[in-house]
C-alpha positions, 0 to 999 in steps of 0.5 A, a space after each residue: 675563227 682566226 686572228 692574225 698574230 699581233 705585235 709582241 708586247 714586253 711586260 717592261 713596256 707601259 700598258 694602255 690604262 683604262 679607267 673603268 670596267 664599264 662596257 666602253 672600257 671593256 670594249 676598248 680593252 678587248 680591241 686593243 689587246 686583240 691588236 697586241 697592245 698591253 692593257 690594264 683596266 682599273 675599276 673602282 668597284 668590285 665587279 665589271 659593268 659600270 651602269 650595267 650593274 646588278 643588285 642583290 635583293 635577298 638571294 636574288 640578283 636583279 639587273 638594275 641598269 640597262 634592260 634592253 639589248 639591241 644592235 647585236 652586230 656591235 658585239 658580234 663584231 667585237 667578239 669576232 675581232 678577238 677570234 671568238 663569237 658572241 654566241 660562244 659566251 652569251 645565249 641570246 633569245 629574240 623577243 617576240 614582243 618588244 614591249 607592252 604599253 598601258 594607260 589608266 583608261 584601260 587601253 593597252 598596246 603591244 609592239 611586236 618584232 614582226 612589223 605586220 603584227 604591230 600594224 594589225 595591233 595598232 589598227 585594232 587599238 586605234 584605227 586602220 588609218 593609224 595602222 597605215 600611218 605606223 607603216 609609213 613611220 617605219 619607213 621614215 625611221 628606217 630612213 633616218 637610221 640609214 642616213 645617220 649610221 655610217 657618217 654619224 653613229 659609226 663616225 669618229 668625228 661627225 659634224 653638221 658639215 660632214 653630215 650635209 656632205 654625206 646626206 646632201 641637203 635633201 637627205 638632211 631635210 628628210 630626217 627632219 633634224 630641226 623639229 622636235 620629236 614631239 612635233 614631228 610625231 604630231 604630224 605622223 599620228 592622230 591618236 595622242 596615245 601613239 604620239 606619247 608612246 613613240 615620243 618615249 624613245 627620246 628617254 632612251 638617251 635621257 631627253 625630253 621629247 619636247 626638246 629632243 630632235 625628231 631624228 631620235 625616231 631612229 630608236 624605233 627602227 633599231 628596236 624593230 631590227 631586234 631586241 634580245 633577252 640575255 640568259 643570266 641577265 644583262 650583267 652577263 654581257 659585262 662578265 663575258 666581256 671581262 672574261 674575254 679581255 682577261 683571256 686576251 691578257 688584259 689585267 683587270 684590277 677591281 677596287 682600284 680607284 684613281 685619284 689622279 691622271 699623271 702627266 709629263 711634259 704636257 702629255 699623259 704618263 700614268 695614273 695614281 691610285 687612291 692607295 698612293 701607288 702609281 702606274 706608268 701608262 703609254 696612254 689612258 682611256 677614261 671610261 667615266 663621265 666626261 665631267 669627272 675629267 673636266 671637274 678635276 676629279 682626276 687632277 687639275 692637270 687634265 681638267 682642261 682636256 675636255 668640256 664637261 656637262 653643265 647641270 642644265 645640260 644633263 640628261 635624265 636620272 631616275 628613281 628605281 626600285 629593285 624588288 622580289 614581289 608578286 604582281 597581280 591583276 595586270 599581264 606583265 611582259 618582260 618590258 611594260 610601260 605605264 604612261 601617265 596622263 600629263 606627259 608634258 608636265 612630267 618633263 617640265 617638272 624634271 628639266 624646268 622645275 628640277 623636281 620629281 614629277 608629280 605624275 610619272 611614267 613607270 617602266 617595269 622589267 619583269 626579269 623572270 618573264 620570257 620572250 614569248 607573247 604569253 608572258 607566262 608568270 613564274 610561280 610565286 614572287 618574281 624579280 621586278 625592276 621599276 623605274 621612274 624618271 627624275 632630274 639629275 640633281 644628285 650632287 646639288 640636293 638630296 631628295 628627302 624621305 618624304 619626297 621619295 615616299 610621295 614619288 613612290 606613292 604616285 608611281 604605284 598609284 599609276 600602276 593601280 589605275 592601270 590594273 596592276 597591284 604589287 603584293 608580297 614585296 620583300 623587305 629587301 627592296 633596293 631603292 636607288 635615287 639621283 644622289 645614289 647614282 651620283 655616288 656610283 658615277 661621280 660628277 654626273 649629278 646622277 645623269 644616266 645618259 651624259 648630256 641630254 640631246 636637246 636641240 639639233 646641235 646637242 648630239 654634235 657637242 658630245 666629247 669624242 675619243 681624243 682630248 686636248 691632252 696627248 695620250 688621254 682618250 675618252 669612252 663611255 655613255 657621255 661620249 660620242 656616239 652616246 649612251 646605251 649598251 651598243 653605243 657605249 661599245 662603239 665609243 670604246 671601239 672608237 677610242 681604241 681606233 684612235 690609240 691605234 692610229 696615234 700609236 708609235 710602232 718600232 720594229 712591230 713593238 708598242 713602245 708607248 712613247 711620243 716623238 716629234 715625228 709621230 706625236 699623239 694628236 691634240 684634237 677634240 672630237 665631237 658628236 653623238 646619238 644613242 639608242 639602247 
């Protein structure tokens, strides 16, 4: 594969500075560098990935962020732009079973990559009529995705008016944007367990199915298009992107925290590090939570650049447990969901009462299990990542040890009622709370998905690539098109495209300055939807 020669860039010319080596920041850096622009990435931690992180549990390394990879084409396109291929850097295996689902009454249901196998499984689980309803649901969720893909998910400035213009009034009504996901699924399925199962897709963007729009059913279609297991773990994707960026000439500096985004004449001129050093910049891309900019963590001079997320607008946080242990009594697969009995109460506790749910749903990623249907267990203890939803109150209150122990007890008692016992857990188990996530991702409150997608307008209110401060751009999970691995990468692409569109080129060289003839635009872009 060949990439056309890019414009030359002198070392004396200021680079585009990317704050944060998360997936969006790395995607931005790869695209800009592939186009010949000098890029420098500054990361406050010691490794790339952002929320795609891993933690050490004894000698084991466990993925402790996103665990599901979909929309492989996003990364194939990104690597192709850099003159290489995704398969040259990362080994991916398609999952035969998307996930196993369990309830305390003993019932279980697997969703397969093969649609016909899932129809048969649902027919056996509930009834042939429900299998037929699932087939109709597949058609509907595919239609929703197709309606939103080009003009909304891939679009840099989506708006309700533009969506109507693209889809037409009849097309818009067909995706049912004004109903909640829960209400829409109640019309689709009669078995309450199926309604609960597919309602869970709203949590993929940190939202309640009782408040999120029905359009989020598109997540079901995205998963049916392919879920991939990454050899070496999900964090390998971040490492591969960082290696790719550096091979293109991107300079990545770790343990480099930004204290201020500098401006001159109302436009971005560089950044100041916590160490006191300053770096000139032709443009700055913030791959942090948008609220980090809006609350002044990068200085008062850019705090009006974009609107942050208020505490009431935040998406879900979580309490997670990363452990090496022996699961007994239940046939775990790579991805298993254990549903609580009081689903609506779980989300009322989180979003209304702002407390840890009294009855949580629990997700487990068994990271040593393969992609096949048998889910064969390894010999001895294995790596487990367990997650239960929580409110994003990490900057307002820290849950007490008693509260966290009670929550852990409730979560693991649910596992027991579903037939799973976790034995021989090592003492090094790593627990992460909303307060811990706030420390990792400042100004987020611990929210893992930016703003929640509650109400039909919420997705359009996400910040976009451009801001009100010339030369300052945004990328990441709190930005359009939303959280999750592929969506974050798409936001990075959109930030890079905005810079490339706004840049000044003189004699084929990136100059990085602004003139009245071709200024950086003062525009704020809105919109977003996400699936991981």
